[in-house]
KEVOLO-364120 format. One record per residue: x, y, z of N, C-alpha, C in turn; residue in one letter. Coordinates in steps of 0.05 Angstrom, whole numbers, plus 5000, padded with zeros to 4 digits. Atoms other than C-alpha are relative to their C-alpha. Layout:
// residues N
XYZXYZXYZA
...
//
This chain:
// residues 363
501749765000500050005000501750255000M
498249764998505650485019501550034974T
498649985026509450314956498350114978C
501949905021503250444914499750315003E
500349714996502451134946502450154991I
497549875008509751304935500250014969V
499950025030509151074862498250214988E
501949795010503051524852501150285003R
498849744996506452114883502350064981K
497849975018512551994841499150064972G
501249955027508251974778498950284998G
501149735000504852624798502350214998T
497749815001511552964809501250014972V
498950015028514052734741498250164981V
501949855017507753004708500250305004K
499849714994508253664744502650124989E
497549905010515553724725499950024969K
500349995029513853564652498450244992K
501849775006508254084653501650265003A
498449764995513054594682502150044978L
498149985022518254434629498750094975D
501549925024513054494575499350305001D
500749724996510855164604502450184994Q
497549855005518055414604500750014971K
499450015029519055174533498150184984E
502049835013512655534512500750295003E
499249724994514956174546502550084984Q
497549955015521756104512499350054970K
500849965028518256034444498750284997K
501349745001513956654459502150225000L
497849804999520257044477501550024974V
498650015025523656814414498350134977L
501849885020517557004372499950305003L
500049714995517357694405502650134990E
497449895009524757794392500150004969L
500150015029523657574320498350224988K
501749785009517858064313501450275002R
498649754996521958624342502250044979Q
497949985020527658454294498850064973K
501349945025522858454235499150304999E
500849724999520159134257502450194997E
497549845004527259404263500949994971E
499250035028528759134194498250174982D
501949845015522459474167500750305003R
499249724995524460134200502550064984D
497449965014531560054173499650014970T
500550005029528859884104498950264990G
501249755008524560504100502050235003L
497949804996530160924129502050004977D
498050025022534860664076498850114974E
501349895024529860814020500050305001K
500249714998528961524046502850134998E
497349895002536461624053500950004971R
499350015028537361403981498650214984Q
501649795013531761863959501150285006L
498849754992534662433999502650054986K
497549975014541462313969499750064971G
500449955029538862283898498950284996L
501249745003534462903905501950225008A
498049804991539763283944502350034981G
497849995020545163103894499250154975G
501049865024540963343835499650305006L
500349724993539263993871502750145002L
497349894998546564103888501250054973A
499049985027548363983815498850244986F
501449775013543164493792501150275011I
499049754988545565033841502950044993Y
497249985007552864883826500250104971F
499949915028551564953751499150294997G
501049725002547665603761502150205009Y
498149814989553065933803502849974988Y
497450045014558665663758500050144973S
500149855025556666113701498249894978G
501850125019551465683667497150075007Y
502749924991545466083690498049984977S
501950025022542366073620498849724998S
501150275001541565323627498649935026I
501150094974540465203701498150215013F
501849794990536765863713497149924996G
502750095005530565533684498949845023K
500850154977530365083745499450175024F
500049844976531065643795498350264998L
501449755004527366243765497449954984K
502550015015520166313742500350114972M
499649915028519966373666497650154989S
502149865016515966803618498650235015N
501049754989515167463654499150194977L
501049845023510767873607499350295008V
500649744990509068473651500750015030D
499449984971509868723723498349795015V
501350224985508168103765497949864984D
501850155018504767783706501649804984R
498650225014507067113678498149854982Y
501450185018504866693620501049725004G
499050274998505565943614502049954977I
498050065021511365643574501249725006C
498850264997515164993563502149995023K
497949994979520665213612498849965028E
501350054974515565143669500649715010D
499450274993517264403667502549995018I
497550004984524264553694499650115028F
500649884974521665003750498549805017Y
501650194986516664473769501749765009C
498250224993522063933768501750075025A
498449914976526164353818498349985025N
501750024976520164383865499649715007I
500350284994519163633859502449895015V
497550094986526463503878500150115028L
499949874974525964003935498049865019T
502050134983519563673962500849725008M
499150274994522462973957502250015021L
497849974980528663203995499050085027Y
501149914974524763574049498349785013V
501650214988519863004058501749775011R
498250214990525462494065501350095026A
498949894975528762944117497949995022Q
502249994980522063014152499649715012F
500450284991521062254155502249905017G
497650114986528162104178500550145027L
499149844977528962664229497750115017N
502249904984521962864252497849805003I
502450174999516262404234500349745015G
499750264987518661714252501550015027R
498949974973523261924310498050095020P
502149924982517262274340498149775006L
501850234997512961654328501149805020A
498850204982517961224367499650075030R
500449924972516461624430497249925011K
502750084992509261364431499849705002F
500150294996508060664459497949874982K
502050115017501860574416500949954972T
498950045027505960624353502349795002L
498050214993509359954365500849844976D
499150145024510259734293501150204980T
498949835021514160004234497950124982A
502249905017507760064194498650245012K
501349784986504460494246501750255001K
498249764999510560944253500250134973R
499949895027510961024178497450154993A
502649875006503461184173499750265017R
500149764983503961684231501650224987F
498349805013509662044196498750104975S
501349935025505862034130497650195005E
502349834994499562334162500850275011Q
499049744989503562864199500850184977L
499249855024506563074133497650104985W
502549935014499663064101498650245012G
501349774987496763534153501450264994V
498449755004502464034145499650104971A
500249925028501964034069497250104993M
502749915006494364084066499450275013A
500549754986494264644117501550234985L
498449805015499765024079498750064973A
501349965026496264914012497450155002S
502549874996489465124037500450295007F
499549734991492165744072501050174976T
498949865023496265954011497950054979Y
502249975020490365833964498050205008G
502049814991485566234006501150294999M
498849745002490466814010499950104971V
500149925028490866813934497250084991I
502849945007483266793926499150275011I
500749754987482467373974501550244987I
498249795011488267773944499250074971T
500549955029486067703871497149934993Y
502950055005478367743869499350034970P
500549975028478867943796500249744984E
499850265013480467213780498049805011F
501550214985475966853830497250075008F
502849954996469167183831498349794986G
501750205011463266753814499850024969H
500149955029462867073745502850014988V
497349965010470167263738501649754994E
498650265006472566543741499649914971M
500550085027469366443674500450224980W
499849785018469267133643502950084994S
497249935004476867213650501549804982T
498750205018478266603606500550124973Y
497850164989483366513578501850175018P
498149864982488066703636502849984987V
497550015014494066863592502350125017L
498049874983497567293645499049975029Q
500850044972497467113719502250105019M
498049914980500967373782501849775007P
498150214991507067003808498749805019F
501250174980502966743866498349774988A
501750205012497966383822501649794984I
498350185016503166093775501649815018K
498450174981507465853833498249795013F
501850194987501365543867499549764982Y
500650215018499765143805502349814996Y
497650175003506864893795500749855025L
499550134974507664753869498149775005Y
501950214996501264343872500549764981E
499350225018503163943810502549855010T
497650134989510063813841499349835025A
500850154976506763603906498849734993F
501350255007502463073873501949814987W
498050175012508262813832501849885022I
498350114978512562743895498449805017S
501750184985506662413931499849734985T
500250245016506061913874502649845002L
497550144996513461753880500149865027V
500050124973512661633955498149775003Y
501950214999506661203944501249734991L
498750245010511260713909502549925015N
497750094984516860693961499149935028I
501050074973512460624023499249715001E
500950274996510159974053497449954986Q
502450075015504559604017497550095013G
502649914989497459844025497849904982R
502350115015490659584005499050194978K
501249815019488660223970502050124981D
497949905018494960283928498950074972W
501049965027491260213862498250254998M
501949785001485660713877501550275005I
498449764994490661213907501750084976M
498449955024495161143846498350134978T
501849895020489361273799499250285007I
500849744991487161863841502350204996H
497849825003494162173841500650064970H
499549965029495262073766497850174988I
502349845010488262353752500350295009F
499649724989489662963796502250144985T
497849885015496263093762499150074971I
501149965027492863023694498250254999G
501849764999487463533713501650265004L
498549764995492564023740501650094975L
498449945024497063983678498250094977V
501749935022491364003628498650275004S
501349744994487664583662502050234998S
497949805002494264963665500650064971Y
499349975028495764843592497850144984Y
502149885015488865063568499050265013V
500449744987488965683614497550015017H
502250004981483465463662501050015028L
498649994974487765653721498250105023T
501749904979482466033760498249785012S
501850214991477465463763501649775012I
498350214989483164963774501050055028G
499149934973485865333834497749985020L
502350024982478965393865499349715007L
500650284995477764653857502049885020I
498050124982484264473891499850115028H
500449894973483064943950497649865013V
502450134990476164623957500749725011T
499150274992479563933961501650015026M
498149994978484564164014498650005027D
501449974974479264294068499849735015V
500350264987477663564083502749865004A
497350134998484963364072501550115024D
498849914975486663764135499049825023I
501250144978481863384180500449694998F
499750295003482662684150502549895012L
497650104987489962574168500250065030P
500149944971488762914235498549785015T
501650224988483462394251501749745001A
498450245001488261844230502350015021K
497949974980493762114275498949945028I
501250064974489162104335499349705002F
500650295000487061394315502549845007K
497550154995494261154314500950035029Y
499249954972495361464383498049905020L
502150114982489161114411498650215016D
501449794987485961774429497150014989M
502650065012478761554418498250254998E
501749765001475162204437500950204979K
498949815020479762634395499549894971C
500650135026478862134337497250054992T
502849965006471362184342499450294992N
500449725006471462944343501150084973I
498849955026476262984285498549884977A
501650145021472062484246497550154994F
502449845005465962924255500750234981V
499149785017469863504224500649894972F
499550125026472063034168497549984984V
502550045013464962854151498750264991V
501249745007462363574154501450134978I
498449865021468063864113499949854974S
500150165024467763284064497350054985W
502649965013460263354050499850284989I
500349725009460564114046501850054976Y
498249935021466764164002499849834975S
499950195023466163543958497249914990R
502650075010458663453953498150235000H
501649755003456164173955501550204983F
498449815016461564653932500949884974V
499050135024464464153883497849954979F
502350045019457663983853499250274988L
500649735011456464733846502050074978R
498049955021462964783807499449844975I
500750165023460764213762497650134985I
502349865012454064573751500950254985F
499149755014457665223734501649934975D
498450085024462264843686498249954976S
501950055021456064673647498650264991V
501749775006452065323651501450275000Y
498649744999456565903671502050024977M
498150005022461865703620498650064974S
501649965024456465693567499350304997E
500849725001454566403585502350204997K
497949804998461266743595502549944984Y
497650075015466566363555499550004970I
500150005029467866493482501349744991D
499050275006468465773459501049994971K
498850035027473165703401502849875002R
497450125001479465323381501950194986W
498149805011484865853372502550005018D
497650034982491365603406501950234999P
498149785002495466183379499350235018Q
500949794982491266663421499149895027N
500550114973490466193480497249895004G
502750104998483365943465500049704994Y
500250295003482465193476497349895007Y
502550094988475565173507497849974978Y
502150065019470964843456497849845014T
502250174989464564443466501149735009E
498850264992468663803468501650025025N
498349954976473564083519498250045024I
501949944978467664323561499049735012K
501250254990464563633565502149805010W
497850164989471363303576500650095029L
499649904973472263763636497849915019L
502350094984465263603662500249705007V
499750294996466462853653502249945020A
497850044981473062893690499250075029S
500949924974469963263748497949805011L
502050204991464262763750501349745009C
498550234991469262193755501150045028I
499149944973472362533814497849995021L
502350004982465562623845499149715007E
500650294995464261873837501949885021I
498050094980470761733875499350115028L
500749884975468562223929497549865013F
502450144991461861863934500749725012C
499150264990465461193943501150035028M
498849954974469461484001497950095020W
502149924982463261814030498449755010L
501450244992459861134030501549855022A
498350124979465760864071499650155026S
500449854976464861434120497349955013M
502650054990457461314127499849725013L
499950274989458860584139501450005028R
498649984974463760774195498150135020I
501949874981458461234226497949805009I
501950214993453460664224501149805020Y
498750184981458360204258500550135027D
499549864975460060734310497450025017A
502549994986452660814327499349735013I
500550274989452360064338502149925021R
498150044978458160134387502749894991G
497450095010463859914342502050235000K
497949805000470560264341500450134973E
499549865025472060794288502749914989I
497550075014477160544238500650204978N
499249825021480960884182498150014977D
501849975022476861154125501149874975I
498750135023481760954071501949805010R
498350224989484960284085502950044991S
497149995007492560284088501449775013D
498850234988493759604117501949874980D
498150145017499459184091498949754988E
501050255010495558544083497450024987D
//
C-alpha cells in the first residue's frame, strides 16, 4: 500500500515537472517569437530609412548639381530650374515649356524635404509613443503628419490668393476672365507647386510599405496630376485653383483623425472624424457639385468657345464636356469614400470602434 502511494506521488511529480518544462518551453518560444517580431520591425524601419536616405541623396545630389551649375556661370541653362519663366508684365507671367524645369526643381525639393522630415521628425517622434509599436504604424503616423502640414499650407496659401485676387475668382470672373494668359507670380507658383506636390506624393506611394488602397490612390494621384496639367495648359487656372482649394479642406481633418487613431485617442478621433464628415460633405458634395453645375451653365454664358491655340483659346464644346466628365469621375470617387464614412458612422452608432476611412493595411 505504501509503495503504491509512493509510486502515485512519484508519477504526479513527474507529470508536474513535465508540465513545468512544457510551460518554460512555451514561454521561451513566445520570447523568441517576440524577439523575431521586434527584429522584423527593426528591419522594416531600417528598410524605409534606407529608402528615404537613398531618395534624399538622389534629390539632394540633383539639387546641388543644379545650384552648382547655376553659380558656375551656366545660368542660362540652370536658371530655368530656379527662376520663374515667361515674365510678360509687372508681376504677370504666362505659361511656357520652361515651366517643366521649374516644376522639376520643386519636385526634387519636396522629395528632399519629405525624406528629411520622415528621417528626422516624423518617425523619430512616432517612436516616442507606445501605441505606435510597429514600423507600419510609425510610417503611417509620419505620413499623416506630413499630410496635415501640406494640406494646411496649401489651403492657407490658396485662400490668400483667392482673397488677394478677386478679379480672377469671383463667381462670374472665374469664367469671364478666360483665357487666363497672364497671371500673378502667386497663382503660377501655386499651380506648379501643387503639380509638384502630387508628383512627389506619387513617388512616395511607390516606396512606402504596401497598402490595400494602392491602386485607387495611384489612379487618384495620376488623375489629379492630369487635371492640373491640362487645366494649366488650356488656361483654366482660376477654376483649377478653386477646385484644389476646395479639396484641401477635408484633407486637413482626414489625416488629423488618423493621427489620433494611431495614438489611441478615441475621443479626439471621434471629434476629428465629425469634422472630416462635415467638411467632406460641404466641400466635395456641395461646393464641388456647384462647380460642376457652373462648368455646364456658367461657362456656356461667359466663355467664348473656340479653338484658337495661337491666342490661347482651347475651350470648345468637346473640351467643356471633357472637363465636366473628369469632374464627375472625381465626384464618383468622392461618393465611394463618403459611402465608407457613412458605413463607419453606422458601425459607431452600433458601438463599434472607428477605423480608418481609407484602408492602408499591409495585408
